[in-house]
DSSP file (Angstrom, degrees, kcal/mol; ACC not computed):
  #  RESIDUE AA STRUCTURE BP1 BP2  ACC     N-H-->O    O-->H-N    N-H-->O    O-->H-N    TCO  KAPPA ALPHA  PHI   PSI    X-CA   Y-CA   Z-CA
    1    1 A X              0   0    0      0, 0.0     2,-0.1     0, 0.0     0, 0.0   0.000 360.0 360.0 360.0 134.4    4.9 -115.9  140.4
    2    2 A X     >  -     0   0    0      1,-0.1     4,-2.0     4,-0.0     5,-0.1  -0.458 360.0-116.7 -81.8 161.9    1.2 -116.1  141.0
    3    3 A X  H  > S+     0   0    0      1,-0.2     4,-2.5     2,-0.2     5,-0.2   0.877 113.9  51.7 -67.9 -38.8   -1.1 -118.6  139.4
    4    4 A X  H  > S+     0   0    0      2,-0.2     4,-2.5     1,-0.2    -1,-0.2   0.905 110.6  49.4 -60.1 -45.2   -3.2 -116.0  137.6
    5    5 A X  H  > S+     0   0    0      1,-0.2     4,-2.1     2,-0.2    -2,-0.2   0.898 110.7  50.9 -67.8 -38.3    0.0 -114.4  136.2
    6    6 A X  H  X S+     0   0    0     -4,-2.0     4,-2.9     2,-0.2    -2,-0.2   0.915 110.7  47.6 -61.6 -47.1    1.3 -117.8  135.0
    7    7 A X  H  X S+     0   0    0     -4,-2.5     4,-2.5     1,-0.2    -2,-0.2   0.930 111.6  51.5 -62.8 -42.9   -2.0 -118.6  133.2
    8    8 A X  H  X S+     0   0    0     -4,-2.5     4,-1.9     2,-0.2    -2,-0.2   0.900 111.7  46.4 -60.5 -41.6   -1.9 -115.1  131.6
    9    9 A X  H  X S+     0   0    0     -4,-2.1     4,-2.8     1,-0.2    -1,-0.2   0.944 112.1  51.3 -64.7 -49.0    1.6 -115.7  130.4
   10   10 A X  H  X S+     0   0    0     -4,-2.9     4,-2.1     1,-0.2    -2,-0.2   0.831 108.8  50.4 -55.4 -38.9    0.7 -119.2  129.2
   11   11 A X  H  X S+     0   0    0     -4,-2.5     4,-2.1     2,-0.2    -1,-0.2   0.892 112.2  47.3 -69.3 -42.7   -2.3 -117.9  127.2
   12   12 A X  H  X S+     0   0    0     -4,-1.9     4,-2.1     1,-0.2    -2,-0.2   0.922 112.8  49.5 -65.5 -42.3   -0.1 -115.2  125.5
   13   13 A X  H  X S+     0   0    0     -4,-2.8     4,-2.4     1,-0.2    -2,-0.2   0.896 110.9  48.0 -63.7 -42.2    2.5 -117.7  124.7
   14   14 A X  H  X S+     0   0    0     -4,-2.1     4,-2.5     1,-0.2    -1,-0.2   0.888 111.8  50.7 -68.4 -37.3    0.0 -120.2  123.2
   15   15 A X  H  X S+     0   0    0     -4,-2.1     4,-2.3     2,-0.2    -1,-0.2   0.886 112.3  46.9 -64.7 -37.9   -1.6 -117.4  121.1
   16   16 A X  H  X S+     0   0    0     -4,-2.1     4,-2.2     2,-0.2    -2,-0.2   0.912 113.0  48.7 -68.6 -42.7    1.8 -116.3  119.8
   17   17 A X  H  X S+     0   0    0     -4,-2.4     4,-2.4     2,-0.2    -2,-0.2   0.885 113.1  47.2 -65.8 -42.4    2.8 -120.0  119.1
   18   18 A X  H  X S+     0   0    0     -4,-2.5     4,-2.8     2,-0.2     5,-0.3   0.937 111.3  51.7 -65.1 -47.0   -0.5 -120.6  117.2
   19   19 A X  H  X S+     0   0    0     -4,-2.3     4,-2.1     1,-0.2    -2,-0.2   0.906 112.6  44.9 -57.7 -44.6   -0.1 -117.3  115.2
   20   20 A X  H  X S+     0   0    0     -4,-2.2     4,-2.3     1,-0.2    -1,-0.2   0.914 112.1  52.0 -68.1 -42.9    3.4 -118.2  114.1
   21   21 A X  H  X S+     0   0    0     -4,-2.4     4,-1.8     1,-0.2    -2,-0.2   0.888 111.1  46.2 -62.9 -40.4    2.4 -121.8  113.3
   22   22 A X  H  X S+     0   0    0     -4,-2.8     4,-2.4     2,-0.2    -1,-0.2   0.873 109.9  56.4 -70.1 -34.2   -0.5 -120.6  111.1
   23   23 A X  H  X S+     0   0    0     -4,-2.1     4,-1.7    -5,-0.3    -2,-0.2   0.934 112.2  40.7 -60.9 -45.4    1.8 -118.0  109.4
   24   24 A X  H  < S+     0   0    0     -4,-2.3    -1,-0.2     1,-0.2    -2,-0.2   0.814 112.6  55.0 -75.0 -27.9    4.3 -120.7  108.4
   25   25 A X  H  < S+     0   0    0     -4,-1.8    -1,-0.2    -5,-0.2    -2,-0.2   0.887 109.3  47.4 -69.6 -38.9    1.5 -123.1  107.4
   26   26 A X  H  <        0   0    0     -4,-2.4    -2,-0.2     1,-0.2    -1,-0.2   0.910 360.0 360.0 -71.2 -37.5    0.0 -120.6  105.0
   27   27 A X     <        0   0    0     -4,-1.7    -1,-0.2    -5,-0.2    -2,-0.2   0.490 360.0 360.0 -84.5 360.0    3.3 -119.7  103.4
């Protein structure tokens, strides 16, 4: 796995995690 691909995956994962966290915090 290349570094750029790893960073891209990490960015998507962090965005998804933040989105889910905010969703549960609001409710």
